[in-house]
C-alpha positions, -999 to +999 in steps of 0.1 A: -114-330+165-101-300+143-076-276+158-081-238+158-057-234+128-075-261+108-108-246+115-095-212+100-085-228+069-110-224+039-104-238+004-127-221-017-118-237-051-144-263-049-172-241-042-196-227-067-189-191-078-222-177-059-212-195-028-177-183-023-181-149-010-211-154+012-193-181+029-159-162+034-182-132+049-198-160+074-167-172+084-151-138+089-180-127+109-172-156+132-138-146+138-127-130+172-109-097+173-072-104+160-081-138+147-072-148+111-090-167+083-067-182+055-084-187+023-071-207-007-082-200-043-071-207-079-072-171-088-063-136-071-096-129-050-094-091-057-131-090-060-136-104-024-111-077-012-132-049-027-164-063-014-147-066+023-135-028+018-170-017+018-174-030+052-149-004+065-114-006+080-122-038+099-098-062+085-062-066+071-053-086+041-020-104+035-010-125+007+009-155+015+012-170-019+003-151-053+000-178-082+005-185-108-017-216-099-027-208-063-035-180-041-032-179-003-044-151+016-048-142+054-079-122+065-074-109+101-103-091+120-087-059+131-078-051+167-102-019+171-093+007+196-111+040+194-078+057+211-054+039+187-051+057+155-037+038+124-002+045+111-016+062+081-037+087+102-008+096+124+017+102+095-011+122+076-014+145+107+024+149+112+047+135+084+076+137+105+062+107+125+066+088+094+104+087+103+098+068+133+078+043+114+105+039+087+131+035+117+113+005+130+102-009+095+066+000+101+045+002+070+025+037+072+017+037+034+005+005+017-002-010+052-011+024+067-047+011+079-031-009+108-032+006+141+002+008+161-010-019+183-015-042+153+016-033+137+039-036+167+021-070+177+031-083+141+067-072+144+071-080+182+081-045+189+078-025+223+047-004+216+056+019+247+089+027+232+076+035+199+048+058+213+072+076+234+094+085+203+062+095+186+055+120+214+091+132+213+086+144+178+058+166+191+087+186+208+106+193+176+101+223+154+085+214+120+112+227+099+110+222+063+083+195+062+055+204+038+020+208+052+004+181+029-026+178+052-034+212+049-034+215+010-066+217-011-072+184-028-068+198-064-034+211-054-024+180-038-034+159-068-013+181-091+016+179-068+015+143-068+015+141-106+041+168-109+065+155-082+060+118-078+045+106-110+071+125-127+097+108-109+085+075-113+082+079-152+119+093-151+135+065-128+117+034-141+134+031-175+167+035-158+160+010-132+149-015-156+182-008-177+206-011-147+186-042-133+188-061-166+225-052-172+238-063-136+215-096-137+232-103-172+268-096-158+265-107-120+234-131-120+256-162-122+274-154-089+244-135-074+213-153-086+190-131-064+196-105-091+175-123-115+147-123-092+152-085-085+153-078-123+118-095-127+105-076-096+116-044-112+098-053-145+067-060-125+069-028-107+073-010-140+042-027-156+021-021-127+029+015-121+027+026-157-010+016-161-018+028-126-005+062-130-024+066-162-057+055-145-050+080-118-041+110-142-070+103-168-097+090-145-094+094-107-077+126-103-098+146-126-128+133-108-112+144-075-104+178-088-140+181-101-152+173-065-129+200-052-142+226-078-178+217-068-171+223-032-154+255-038-177+270-064-211+253-057-209+235-089-227+201-098-206+170-105-215+147-134-220+112-119-190+091-129-191+058-146-175+039-117-203+047-093-190+057-059-151+070-057-146+043-033-146+016-061-115+030-080-098+038-047-100+003-037-084-006-068-055+019-065-049+007-028-046-029-040-021-018-068-002+000-043+000-029-020+014-051-051+042-026-058+049-023-021+053-060-016+075-062-047+099-035-032+097-053+002+109-084-015+137-066-033+149-053+001+150-088+014+167-102-017+194-076-016+198-078+024+188-041+028+207-032-005+240-046+009+267-046-019+290-078-023+327-075-025+326-080-063+300-053-069+309-031-098+297+006-102+266-003-121+256-029-092+260-002-066+241+025-087+212-001-091+208-005-054+211+033-048+182+039-073+162+011-058+167+025-023+158+060-034+127+049-054+114+028-023+118+060-002+101+082-027+073+055-032+066+056+006+059+092+004+039+090-029+016+064-015+013+079+018-001+112+003-028+092-018-038+064+008-038+086+039-046+120+026-059+124-009-082+094-010-100+097+025-106+134+019-119+127-015-143+101-001-157+125+027-161+152+000-182+131-024-202+119+005-208+155+017-218+165-017-243+137-020-258+151+011 
């Protein structure tokens, strides 16, 4: 007799292409809340992820293995609670609460679609303690935190480009230079630096193309939606169909970069410098830590504020 874990493993490499997605959907629908289906495939199942997204925020998607020959993914049926907001929704309403999430290592940007219940369960955290700390934030004056959630979408899109895209474009070449230099000098004694250099190179390749797609395709369409709402103008139908299609791609790419930075933090032991670290070594880790912190805000503004509002705006214009 198969065990529960065996029943929830699905190797789709031997199936015909037309059979793969329907079978995954059947197996996913059979899951109970909080249960996980693990799939194996011989290529990245991004297309499956995009189809599942169309069903709504009912699952979490976690890569366990990412090529080059095999991909292994956990697909978990979300724990739904109408009174339990997602981390991203909470941070969107009050960005000060993101500091609580950072304190406990809770991903509110790339993984912001998880509820507090789910996120705390995954990390074994005391949900009552964290909710109490979130409530305490409400008693603190807002101070200098920017009211991102109140901004018009065209202004927010421009802010993301002028602030965060500009920062990424400036920092990535410097990080690449120092990652290569430090790996060359210290890689013999600290082989993790070779992996970190490779991960930085992957981040550079991913974000360079990613930001270009946002600046040339997605953001101009979002600004056109905003102009249509404000001025009663018509919006030309985009070549990508509904805005949810490019947004799903952008969110997937955010997750890829987020996982790379998470791996860098793990390899560097939270950016802890060894005794033989030189000045360049220290500067590299400082840049990586600052880059990660900026990316959290960057992705939060897109995933949790800009994108959901743009989807709602498009739906409203379609009537």
